[in-house]
LUMZA-711394 format. One record per residue (C-alpha): residue number from 1; x, y, z; chain. Coordinates in Angstrom, 2 decimals, m for minus. Layout:
<pts>
<pt><pos>NUM</pos><x>X</x><y>Y</y><z>Z</z><unit>A</unit></pt>
...
</pts>
This chain:
<pts>
<pt><pos>1</pos><x>0.00</x><y>0.00</y><z>0.00</z><unit>A</unit></pt>
<pt><pos>2</pos><x>1.05</x><y>3.57</y><z>m0.55</z><unit>A</unit></pt>
<pt><pos>3</pos><x>m0.41</x><y>7.06</y><z>m0.23</z><unit>A</unit></pt>
<pt><pos>4</pos><x>0.06</x><y>9.91</y><z>m2.67</z><unit>A</unit></pt>
<pt><pos>5</pos><x>m0.99</x><y>13.54</y><z>m2.85</z><unit>A</unit></pt>
<pt><pos>6</pos><x>m3.84</x><y>14.23</y><z>m5.26</z><unit>A</unit></pt>
<pt><pos>7</pos><x>m4.98</x><y>17.78</y><z>m6.02</z><unit>A</unit></pt>
<pt><pos>8</pos><x>m8.71</x><y>18.47</y><z>m6.22</z><unit>A</unit></pt>
<pt><pos>9</pos><x>m9.47</x><y>22.14</y><z>m6.86</z><unit>A</unit></pt>
<pt><pos>10</pos><x>m7.25</x><y>23.95</y><z>m4.37</z><unit>A</unit></pt>
<pt><pos>11</pos><x>m6.97</x><y>21.06</y><z>m1.90</z><unit>A</unit></pt>
<pt><pos>12</pos><x>m4.38</x><y>18.27</y><z>m1.78</z><unit>A</unit></pt>
<pt><pos>13</pos><x>m5.63</x><y>14.98</y><z>m0.38</z><unit>A</unit></pt>
<pt><pos>14</pos><x>m3.76</x><y>11.80</y><z>0.46</z><unit>A</unit></pt>
<pt><pos>15</pos><x>m5.21</x><y>8.94</y><z>m1.58</z><unit>A</unit></pt>
<pt><pos>16</pos><x>m4.10</x><y>5.35</y><z>m1.69</z><unit>A</unit></pt>
<pt><pos>17</pos><x>m2.96</x><y>2.67</y><z>m4.06</z><unit>A</unit></pt>
<pt><pos>18</pos><x>m0.88</x><y>m0.47</y><z>m4.13</z><unit>A</unit></pt>
<pt><pos>19</pos><x>2.25</x><y>m1.80</y><z>m5.80</z><unit>A</unit></pt>
<pt><pos>20</pos><x>2.68</x><y>m5.31</y><z>m7.19</z><unit>A</unit></pt>
<pt><pos>21</pos><x>6.20</x><y>m6.74</y><z>m6.92</z><unit>A</unit></pt>
<pt><pos>22</pos><x>7.81</x><y>m9.67</y><z>m8.70</z><unit>A</unit></pt>
<pt><pos>23</pos><x>9.85</x><y>m12.29</y><z>m6.83</z><unit>A</unit></pt>
<pt><pos>24</pos><x>13.00</x><y>m10.18</y><z>m7.24</z><unit>A</unit></pt>
<pt><pos>25</pos><x>11.38</x><y>m7.18</y><z>m5.53</z><unit>A</unit></pt>
<pt><pos>26</pos><x>10.80</x><y>m5.13</y><z>m8.69</z><unit>A</unit></pt>
<pt><pos>27</pos><x>7.59</x><y>m3.13</y><z>m9.07</z><unit>A</unit></pt>
<pt><pos>28</pos><x>5.69</x><y>m4.69</y><z>m12.00</z><unit>A</unit></pt>
<pt><pos>29</pos><x>2.40</x><y>m2.82</y><z>m11.70</z><unit>A</unit></pt>
<pt><pos>30</pos><x>0.66</x><y>m0.07</y><z>m9.73</z><unit>A</unit></pt>
<pt><pos>31</pos><x>m2.98</x><y>0.64</y><z>m8.90</z><unit>A</unit></pt>
<pt><pos>32</pos><x>m4.27</x><y>4.10</y><z>m7.87</z><unit>A</unit></pt>
<pt><pos>33</pos><x>m7.60</x><y>4.77</y><z>m6.12</z><unit>A</unit></pt>
<pt><pos>34</pos><x>m7.75</x><y>8.09</y><z>m7.98</z><unit>A</unit></pt>
<pt><pos>35</pos><x>m8.22</x><y>6.18</y><z>m11.25</z><unit>A</unit></pt>
<pt><pos>36</pos><x>m11.50</x><y>4.83</y><z>m9.85</z><unit>A</unit></pt>
<pt><pos>37</pos><x>m12.69</x><y>7.61</y><z>m7.54</z><unit>A</unit></pt>
<pt><pos>38</pos><x>m11.88</x><y>11.25</y><z>m6.81</z><unit>A</unit></pt>
<pt><pos>39</pos><x>m13.08</x><y>13.45</y><z>m3.93</z><unit>A</unit></pt>
<pt><pos>40</pos><x>m15.65</x><y>16.06</y><z>m4.86</z><unit>A</unit></pt>
<pt><pos>41</pos><x>m14.45</x><y>19.65</y><z>m5.01</z><unit>A</unit></pt>
<pt><pos>42</pos><x>m15.13</x><y>21.68</y><z>m1.91</z><unit>A</unit></pt>
<pt><pos>43</pos><x>m14.54</x><y>21.01</y><z>1.76</z><unit>A</unit></pt>
<pt><pos>44</pos><x>m14.22</x><y>17.34</y><z>2.69</z><unit>A</unit></pt>
<pt><pos>45</pos><x>m14.08</x><y>16.20</y><z>6.30</z><unit>A</unit></pt>
<pt><pos>46</pos><x>m10.74</x><y>14.38</y><z>6.55</z><unit>A</unit></pt>
<pt><pos>47</pos><x>m8.05</x><y>13.89</y><z>9.13</z><unit>A</unit></pt>
<pt><pos>48</pos><x>m4.90</x><y>15.74</y><z>8.01</z><unit>A</unit></pt>
<pt><pos>49</pos><x>m6.20</x><y>15.55</y><z>4.41</z><unit>A</unit></pt>
<pt><pos>50</pos><x>m5.99</x><y>11.74</y><z>4.60</z><unit>A</unit></pt>
<pt><pos>51</pos><x>m9.00</x><y>11.08</y><z>2.39</z><unit>A</unit></pt>
<pt><pos>52</pos><x>m9.18</x><y>7.29</y><z>2.14</z><unit>A</unit></pt>
<pt><pos>53</pos><x>m6.63</x><y>5.89</y><z>4.64</z><unit>A</unit></pt>
<pt><pos>54</pos><x>m6.07</x><y>2.38</y><z>3.29</z><unit>A</unit></pt>
<pt><pos>55</pos><x>m5.13</x><y>0.27</y><z>6.30</z><unit>A</unit></pt>
<pt><pos>56</pos><x>m5.12</x><y>m3.29</y><z>4.96</z><unit>A</unit></pt>
<pt><pos>57</pos><x>m4.61</x><y>m5.30</y><z>1.82</z><unit>A</unit></pt>
<pt><pos>58</pos><x>m5.36</x><y>m9.01</y><z>1.56</z><unit>A</unit></pt>
<pt><pos>59</pos><x>m4.93</x><y>m11.23</y><z>m1.51</z><unit>A</unit></pt>
<pt><pos>60</pos><x>m7.30</x><y>m14.06</y><z>m2.32</z><unit>A</unit></pt>
<pt><pos>61</pos><x>m6.51</x><y>m17.23</y><z>m4.26</z><unit>A</unit></pt>
<pt><pos>62</pos><x>m7.91</x><y>m15.74</y><z>m7.50</z><unit>A</unit></pt>
<pt><pos>63</pos><x>m5.46</x><y>m12.83</y><z>m7.58</z><unit>A</unit></pt>
<pt><pos>64</pos><x>m7.87</x><y>m10.21</y><z>m6.22</z><unit>A</unit></pt>
<pt><pos>65</pos><x>m6.86</x><y>m7.69</y><z>m3.57</z><unit>A</unit></pt>
<pt><pos>66</pos><x>m9.25</x><y>m6.76</y><z>m0.77</z><unit>A</unit></pt>
<pt><pos>67</pos><x>m8.57</x><y>m3.18</y><z>0.28</z><unit>A</unit></pt>
<pt><pos>68</pos><x>m9.83</x><y>m1.54</y><z>3.45</z><unit>A</unit></pt>
<pt><pos>69</pos><x>m10.38</x><y>2.23</y><z>3.27</z><unit>A</unit></pt>
<pt><pos>70</pos><x>m10.85</x><y>3.31</y><z>6.89</z><unit>A</unit></pt>
<pt><pos>71</pos><x>m11.89</x><y>6.92</y><z>6.29</z><unit>A</unit></pt>
<pt><pos>72</pos><x>m14.42</x><y>5.83</y><z>3.65</z><unit>A</unit></pt>
<pt><pos>73</pos><x>m15.75</x><y>2.92</y><z>5.76</z><unit>A</unit></pt>
<pt><pos>74</pos><x>m15.50</x><y>0.79</y><z>2.62</z><unit>A</unit></pt>
<pt><pos>75</pos><x>m14.02</x><y>m2.48</y><z>1.37</z><unit>A</unit></pt>
<pt><pos>76</pos><x>m13.03</x><y>m2.90</y><z>m2.26</z><unit>A</unit></pt>
<pt><pos>77</pos><x>m12.07</x><y>m5.94</y><z>m4.33</z><unit>A</unit></pt>
<pt><pos>78</pos><x>m9.64</x><y>m5.21</y><z>m7.19</z><unit>A</unit></pt>
<pt><pos>79</pos><x>m8.06</x><y>m7.53</y><z>m9.78</z><unit>A</unit></pt>
<pt><pos>80</pos><x>m4.42</x><y>m7.50</y><z>m8.60</z><unit>A</unit></pt>
<pt><pos>81</pos><x>m2.81</x><y>m10.12</y><z>m10.87</z><unit>A</unit></pt>
<pt><pos>82</pos><x>m0.39</x><y>m8.12</y><z>m13.04</z><unit>A</unit></pt>
<pt><pos>83</pos><x>m0.57</x><y>m10.83</y><z>m15.72</z><unit>A</unit></pt>
<pt><pos>84</pos><x>m4.32</x><y>m10.38</y><z>m16.11</z><unit>A</unit></pt>
<pt><pos>85</pos><x>m5.69</x><y>m8.14</y><z>m18.86</z><unit>A</unit></pt>
<pt><pos>86</pos><x>m8.19</x><y>m6.99</y><z>m16.21</z><unit>A</unit></pt>
<pt><pos>87</pos><x>m5.51</x><y>m5.74</y><z>m13.79</z><unit>A</unit></pt>
<pt><pos>88</pos><x>m6.92</x><y>m2.83</y><z>m11.78</z><unit>A</unit></pt>
<pt><pos>89</pos><x>m10.56</x><y>m3.62</y><z>m12.55</z><unit>A</unit></pt>
<pt><pos>90</pos><x>m12.74</x><y>m3.04</y><z>m9.50</z><unit>A</unit></pt>
<pt><pos>91</pos><x>m14.78</x><y>m6.21</y><z>m8.88</z><unit>A</unit></pt>
<pt><pos>92</pos><x>m16.98</x><y>m4.68</y><z>m6.20</z><unit>A</unit></pt>
<pt><pos>93</pos><x>m17.23</x><y>m2.05</y><z>m3.49</z><unit>A</unit></pt>
<pt><pos>94</pos><x>m19.01</x><y>m2.51</y><z>m0.16</z><unit>A</unit></pt>
<pt><pos>95</pos><x>m19.78</x><y>0.54</y><z>1.97</z><unit>A</unit></pt>
<pt><pos>96</pos><x>m20.36</x><y>0.09</y><z>5.68</z><unit>A</unit></pt>
<pt><pos>97</pos><x>m21.60</x><y>3.51</y><z>6.76</z><unit>A</unit></pt>
<pt><pos>98</pos><x>m25.06</x><y>4.38</y><z>5.41</z><unit>A</unit></pt>
<pt><pos>99</pos><x>m24.39</x><y>8.06</y><z>6.20</z><unit>A</unit></pt>
<pt><pos>100</pos><x>m21.20</x><y>8.19</y><z>4.09</z><unit>A</unit></pt>
<pt><pos>101</pos><x>m21.62</x><y>7.28</y><z>0.43</z><unit>A</unit></pt>
<pt><pos>102</pos><x>m18.52</x><y>9.02</y><z>m0.96</z><unit>A</unit></pt>
<pt><pos>103</pos><x>m17.24</x><y>5.78</y><z>m2.48</z><unit>A</unit></pt>
<pt><pos>104</pos><x>m20.02</x><y>4.35</y><z>m4.68</z><unit>A</unit></pt>
<pt><pos>105</pos><x>m21.03</x><y>0.88</y><z>m3.44</z><unit>A</unit></pt>
<pt><pos>106</pos><x>m22.08</x><y>m2.02</y><z>m5.65</z><unit>A</unit></pt>
<pt><pos>107</pos><x>m23.88</x><y>m3.89</y><z>m2.88</z><unit>A</unit></pt>
<pt><pos>108</pos><x>m26.47</x><y>m2.99</y><z>m0.30</z><unit>A</unit></pt>
<pt><pos>109</pos><x>m25.60</x><y>m3.98</y><z>3.25</z><unit>A</unit></pt>
<pt><pos>110</pos><x>m28.14</x><y>m5.80</y><z>5.41</z><unit>A</unit></pt>
<pt><pos>111</pos><x>m27.97</x><y>m7.83</y><z>8.60</z><unit>A</unit></pt>
<pt><pos>112</pos><x>m29.74</x><y>m10.76</y><z>10.20</z><unit>A</unit></pt>
<pt><pos>113</pos><x>m31.72</x><y>m10.60</y><z>13.44</z><unit>A</unit></pt>
<pt><pos>114</pos><x>m30.86</x><y>m7.66</y><z>15.65</z><unit>A</unit></pt>
<pt><pos>115</pos><x>m27.38</x><y>m6.97</y><z>14.23</z><unit>A</unit></pt>
<pt><pos>116</pos><x>m26.51</x><y>m3.47</y><z>13.06</z><unit>A</unit></pt>
<pt><pos>117</pos><x>m26.32</x><y>m3.36</y><z>9.23</z><unit>A</unit></pt>
<pt><pos>118</pos><x>m23.16</x><y>m1.25</y><z>9.21</z><unit>A</unit></pt>
<pt><pos>119</pos><x>m19.43</x><y>m1.22</y><z>9.80</z><unit>A</unit></pt>
<pt><pos>120</pos><x>m17.37</x><y>1.90</y><z>10.39</z><unit>A</unit></pt>
<pt><pos>121</pos><x>m13.62</x><y>2.62</y><z>10.21</z><unit>A</unit></pt>
<pt><pos>122</pos><x>m12.88</x><y>m1.06</y><z>9.76</z><unit>A</unit></pt>
<pt><pos>123</pos><x>m9.60</x><y>m2.98</y><z>9.62</z><unit>A</unit></pt>
<pt><pos>124</pos><x>m8.34</x><y>m6.35</y><z>8.41</z><unit>A</unit></pt>
<pt><pos>125</pos><x>m10.88</x><y>m7.62</y><z>5.86</z><unit>A</unit></pt>
<pt><pos>126</pos><x>m10.20</x><y>m11.15</y><z>4.65</z><unit>A</unit></pt>
<pt><pos>127</pos><x>m12.03</x><y>m13.97</y><z>2.98</z><unit>A</unit></pt>
<pt><pos>128</pos><x>m12.54</x><y>m16.95</y><z>5.29</z><unit>A</unit></pt>
<pt><pos>129</pos><x>m12.16</x><y>m20.57</y><z>4.07</z><unit>A</unit></pt>
<pt><pos>130</pos><x>m15.97</x><y>m20.80</y><z>3.77</z><unit>A</unit></pt>
<pt><pos>131</pos><x>m16.03</x><y>m17.78</y><z>1.39</z><unit>A</unit></pt>
<pt><pos>132</pos><x>m17.46</x><y>m15.26</y><z>3.86</z><unit>A</unit></pt>
<pt><pos>133</pos><x>m15.82</x><y>m11.93</y><z>4.64</z><unit>A</unit></pt>
<pt><pos>134</pos><x>m14.45</x><y>m11.20</y><z>8.10</z><unit>A</unit></pt>
<pt><pos>135</pos><x>m13.46</x><y>m7.74</y><z>9.31</z><unit>A</unit></pt>
<pt><pos>136</pos><x>m12.79</x><y>m5.76</y><z>12.46</z><unit>A</unit></pt>
<pt><pos>137</pos><x>m15.51</x><y>m3.12</y><z>12.86</z><unit>A</unit></pt>
<pt><pos>138</pos><x>m13.91</x><y>m0.36</y><z>14.94</z><unit>A</unit></pt>
<pt><pos>139</pos><x>m17.11</x><y>1.77</y><z>15.10</z><unit>A</unit></pt>
<pt><pos>140</pos><x>m17.03</x><y>5.57</y><z>15.15</z><unit>A</unit></pt>
<pt><pos>141</pos><x>m18.13</x><y>6.74</y><z>18.55</z><unit>A</unit></pt>
<pt><pos>142</pos><x>m15.86</x><y>5.91</y><z>21.49</z><unit>A</unit></pt>
<pt><pos>143</pos><x>m18.98</x><y>4.93</y><z>23.46</z><unit>A</unit></pt>
<pt><pos>144</pos><x>m19.65</x><y>2.09</y><z>20.97</z><unit>A</unit></pt>
<pt><pos>145</pos><x>m17.87</x><y>m1.22</y><z>21.48</z><unit>A</unit></pt>
<pt><pos>146</pos><x>m15.86</x><y>m2.51</y><z>18.54</z><unit>A</unit></pt>
<pt><pos>147</pos><x>m16.83</x><y>m5.85</y><z>17.06</z><unit>A</unit></pt>
<pt><pos>148</pos><x>m15.80</x><y>m8.62</y><z>14.74</z><unit>A</unit></pt>
<pt><pos>149</pos><x>m18.21</x><y>m8.98</y><z>11.82</z><unit>A</unit></pt>
<pt><pos>150</pos><x>m18.75</x><y>m11.94</y><z>9.48</z><unit>A</unit></pt>
<pt><pos>151</pos><x>m20.54</x><y>m11.20</y><z>6.20</z><unit>A</unit></pt>
<pt><pos>152</pos><x>m21.88</x><y>m13.27</y><z>3.34</z><unit>A</unit></pt>
<pt><pos>153</pos><x>m20.97</x><y>m11.23</y><z>0.27</z><unit>A</unit></pt>
<pt><pos>154</pos><x>m22.96</x><y>m11.79</y><z>m2.90</z><unit>A</unit></pt>
<pt><pos>155</pos><x>m21.83</x><y>m9.24</y><z>m5.50</z><unit>A</unit></pt>
<pt><pos>156</pos><x>m23.71</x><y>m11.10</y><z>m8.22</z><unit>A</unit></pt>
<pt><pos>157</pos><x>m26.95</x><y>m10.22</y><z>m6.37</z><unit>A</unit></pt>
<pt><pos>158</pos><x>m25.83</x><y>m6.79</y><z>m5.18</z><unit>A</unit></pt>
<pt><pos>159</pos><x>m26.07</x><y>m7.63</y><z>m1.49</z><unit>A</unit></pt>
<pt><pos>160</pos><x>m23.89</x><y>m8.37</y><z>1.53</z><unit>A</unit></pt>
<pt><pos>161</pos><x>m25.39</x><y>m9.70</y><z>4.76</z><unit>A</unit></pt>
<pt><pos>162</pos><x>m23.88</x><y>m9.39</y><z>8.21</z><unit>A</unit></pt>
<pt><pos>163</pos><x>m24.54</x><y>m12.89</y><z>9.56</z><unit>A</unit></pt>
<pt><pos>164</pos><x>m22.51</x><y>m12.82</y><z>12.76</z><unit>A</unit></pt>
<pt><pos>165</pos><x>m21.08</x><y>m10.15</y><z>15.04</z><unit>A</unit></pt>
<pt><pos>166</pos><x>m18.96</x><y>m10.58</y><z>18.13</z><unit>A</unit></pt>
<pt><pos>167</pos><x>m19.03</x><y>m7.46</y><z>20.28</z><unit>A</unit></pt>
<pt><pos>168</pos><x>m15.91</x><y>m6.66</y><z>22.27</z><unit>A</unit></pt>
<pt><pos>169</pos><x>m16.03</x><y>m5.26</y><z>25.80</z><unit>A</unit></pt>
<pt><pos>170</pos><x>m14.42</x><y>m1.96</y><z>24.71</z><unit>A</unit></pt>
<pt><pos>171</pos><x>m13.93</x><y>0.44</y><z>21.83</z><unit>A</unit></pt>
<pt><pos>172</pos><x>m10.73</x><y>0.04</y><z>19.81</z><unit>A</unit></pt>
<pt><pos>173</pos><x>m10.27</x><y>3.21</y><z>17.78</z><unit>A</unit></pt>
<pt><pos>174</pos><x>m7.13</x><y>2.71</y><z>15.72</z><unit>A</unit></pt>
<pt><pos>175</pos><x>m6.44</x><y>m0.92</y><z>14.88</z><unit>A</unit></pt>
<pt><pos>176</pos><x>m7.75</x><y>m4.44</y><z>15.15</z><unit>A</unit></pt>
<pt><pos>177</pos><x>m7.88</x><y>m7.82</y><z>13.49</z><unit>A</unit></pt>
<pt><pos>178</pos><x>m10.46</x><y>m10.53</y><z>13.08</z><unit>A</unit></pt>
<pt><pos>179</pos><x>m10.23</x><y>m14.07</y><z>11.78</z><unit>A</unit></pt>
</pts>
């Protein structure tokens, strides 16, 4: 992962991307969030102009990268195999905060039973052996306990369902992992 300055109007924002390396450590390809999405002109609420704040990348067996954008409360799947003609193609985007739709989502987020159909400022998304998505849901407000969330993602149907959530005894604001 890397961050780079991107100018929008008169503002410079930090936006993210990732490098792909070969076995010798040479950069063989690069992906930039700005090629998929740009902030709107005008004031944007960010921390130190850190617009997206990518905090995790995870590769699946099919050569796709799962990216976690903390400040956008979004997860994205991108074709990351540099040998693929589809390198850089965004497979899907899942937004976790219904009040923040800056990054256009491809799936609606729902939840079973009495679980909250949201995740906010997440970390560590990864695909579990059963195909579901696991992530650490930090939550926004310090009065809210963080939680581990397990989702069934169905991009072909345009939906993701939070099926399980394990609430922690405290709020973890800046990091976290879930398996």
